[in-house]
C-alpha positions, 0 to 999 in steps of 0.5 A: 515601552519600546517596541521591537519589530520583526522583519520578514526573513531574507537569507543573507547568504545567496546560494549558487543554484547554477552549480547545484542544479542541472538546467531543467531543475534550475528552470523549475526553481527560478521560473515556476511562478503561477500554476506549475506542473513539474513532471519528475521522472524516476530518479530525477531529483524531485526532492532536491528541486522542491528544497531549492525552490523553497530556498529560492522563494525565501531568498526572494523575500517571501515570508516563510509563513506565506508558504505551504509545503505539503508532503505525504509523510511528516518524515519527508517534510522534516527532511526537506525543512532540515535540508533547506535550513542547512542551505539557508543557515536559518530556522524555518519554524514559521513555514506551513509544512507537513502532511495534508492531515497535519495542515488540516488539523492546524486549520480545523483547530481555528475554524471547526466551530462552524461545523459544530466542533469546539477547538479542543476536539480529539483525534481518534486513531483507526482502532478507536474509530473501529470501537466507535463503529462497534458502538453503532452496531450495538445501538442499531442491534446489528448483532441480532441479525441472522447472518454474519455482518461486515466487520467494523474494520472493513466498514471503516475502510469503506467509509475512509475510501468514500471520503477520500474519493468524494463518493457516496457509500453505495458507489464505493461499495459497488466499485471496490467491494461488490461482494457486499452490495446487499449490506449497502442500506445498513452500512449507510445507516451505520456511517450516519450514526458514526458521524453523529456520534463523532460530532456529539463526542467532539472527536474526528478520525483521520478522514475527517481532518480532510473532509471537514477541512474541505467543508470549512474551505467551502465557506467563501470567507474562510477559503479567501482567508487561507488563500491570501495567507498561503501565497505559494503552495508546493506539493510533493508526490502529486500523482498520489493525491485523491479527489478530496486533496485535489479539491482542497488545493483548488480552494487554497490556491483560488486567490493567487494560483501560485501552486507548484505540484511535483509528481510523475504520472508514470508512477501513479499506482495507488488507485485502490487507495483513491489516488486519482491520476486525473489530478495530474493529467488534468492539472493544466485544464484545472489551472489555466496558464499552467507551465509544464516542466520535465525532469528527465535526467535519471541519477539512479539507473544505468542506460539499459535499465532506462531504455527498457523503462522508456519502452514499457511506458510508451505503450500508455496512451494517457500520459505526459510523454517523457524519455529518461536519460541516464547520468551513469554510463555502461550497464548490464542488459536486463535479463528475462529468465524462463523457469520450469515452475515457481519452485525452480523460480525460487531456486534460481533466485536463491542461487543468484542471490548467493552468487551476487553476495559473493561478488560483493553486492550486500544483501540489503542492496538486493530486492525481490519484487512481486505484483501480489503477495502470494507469489512470494510463498515458495521463495520464502521457503527457499530462502529459509532453506538456504539460510538467507536472512530476509524481511518483508517490506511493510508487512508480515511474513507469509505465515504470520498474516491473520488469514493464514493463521486463521486457517491454520488454527483449524488444522492445529486443533485437528492434530492437537485438541489441547491447543487452546489458542488455536481452538479459540481463534477458530471458533471466533471465526464464526457468527456471534462468537467473540473472545469472551464466549470463546473462553467459555466454550473452551472451558466446556470443551477442555473439560472433556465431559461435553459433546459439541451438541451439549455445548451448543445447547448451553449457548444463547441463541446469538452464539448457537448458530455460529458454534454449530457451523464451527462444530460441523466443520470441525467434524467434517475435517476429522474425516479428511486425511490430506492437507489439500482437501482439508484446506479446500473444505476450510476455504468453503467456509472461510471465503465469506468471512474473508470478504466481510473482514478484510478490504483486500479479501481477493488477495488474501484468498489468492494467498490461501489458494496458493497455500492449498496448492503447496499442501498437495506435496504432503501426504498428511496434515501432521507432516504439513504442519511439522514442516511449516512449523519449523519456519517459525523458528527462522530468525529475523525481523518481519518488518522493514525498519527505515533506519536499519543498516543490517545486511538483509534481503528485502522482499516487497510488493511493487506498491511498497517498493515505490520510492526505493532503490537497490543495486539488483532487483528480481521481478518475479511472476511475470506470467499471463493472468498474474501480471497484469492482474486479471481484473485489469484486462477489461479496462484501459485505465486499469491496464495502464495502471498495471503497466505503470506498476511494471515501470515502477518495478523496473526503475527500482534497480541501479544496474542489475535486473532479472525478470522471471516467468514460470512456464508451468502454473499451478492453479487452484481449480485446474492444477498444473497448466502451461503459462505464457509470458506476460503481455508486457514482455511481448511489448518489449523489443528483443534488443532491450533484454537478453533471454535466459533459460533456467535448467536443472544441473543433474551432474552435481 
């Protein structure tokens, strides 16, 4: 039989790199052998550099199956490969590419036997993982405890965060969830049993795809094998990597050191997800001989925007200094607007958005960004009044969020005791009562023949205490007339539940406090619900679809906006104790991350930027107080912006 040999791919059509790339980009593409750190400023074309670097390696004869391209989404990997294939006019099916989890899955299929798994292990999603944790609760008889216990979703998040940061459960809880430190011993017991169950069932969750990958890479023979296969490593968005991913990359590059990482330390804003800025700051120390390249030509924003961005980030000490330079000429000076309060802030934004739209800027080229979700409540109400279609990027509208619907459920049954859905939702918020028992309780309540005391007597001990708490709260609320006082009473009971149920409990509590402040404008619970209930009829999507071309305004947290761009951006709530976040004030590292967050927000706009701060702030505990502009605004020179005082026009 004849044999036919396949040769390593080598492009036949050479690319004119000098024509396609600027001098800084070209230098990276041609010279970034060995360890290389590419500091890609906002809007500087980092994706383009990675694609052309990949093409350069392939043209030089490096086989595709010896190159690893790691991205943070499969979509990003597919887009890069498609563009590279278009450049080279050839398939790259043998390239190692995808997310860390995708590559980990491929390698573990071959190597997981050393950990006791078989190659056909199953990957479970977050919901399945939480169900498995619930089985652990049952096995350990945790539902018989006297007190409420952290929810399975919160424990899963704690476990995943600990794995991602290569920390133990106690350290993770002390750092991120100090309100539940008392549960550390039991949570450790749960996670140990959880890991045993996964191994016994031959299943892995998403965290395991990385933590188990590192475990097999800690075996010298396996580490050497993959390091020799993957001779060139390209990593996108390196500033967002966590400790676990960092350790994996060290193992993969141990034999050759041909690792090129692209990122921007000035855009490292995800420490709450275990992203570690030290991965990029310490890269030259970790990989001796590192060459540092800087991409500082910005293709997105006009000069006044970049001048402000450069000025913002220069106040950070821990960074690689960069100066963004614009390709675009001209531009509008950023505007810092002072409003009386959050309601006037919302009116100003609503009016300016309509004016910009009339001037020819589509709504989908306008965004409103904020540090915390609660800051957009008054704005959402204003947009609905003006019939401006909007969507929340990466999340639900304010009144569709679980914690908002939870507290509303109490108010709804006060007005309408026949509201079955709200009754069952409210009663489920108490210890020991799940969906099945909420149905049974509702049937007894709906019959109208049983008092709360009589219903309580029919319940097993596990549900009795929780129902007693519910009935006491319900009876107390019936005596309260104002929605503000009712919400305050609900919050007394709901705060503990919030901390035991959500990983971002503090942010959710701020949402609820903002809702309580807004409710003070209403004289009755009925009028409050009737007014807010009309918002549910508002047409429009609640989630941003990546492929949408609709003319809809975008509202987004700054974290969700990273990587995106608009013609005009409104940045709201730049007030003292709102931005930077109060928790960051005692730590230089945390404060610098807040400043990076400000930098990211400013660099989202192409030409028009409004930064807004209200003079009066309505606080949950102290009512209306005078508020100062954010410390970040005081750091700016006066020639980097123009000031605008928003006033009410009483002549119309």
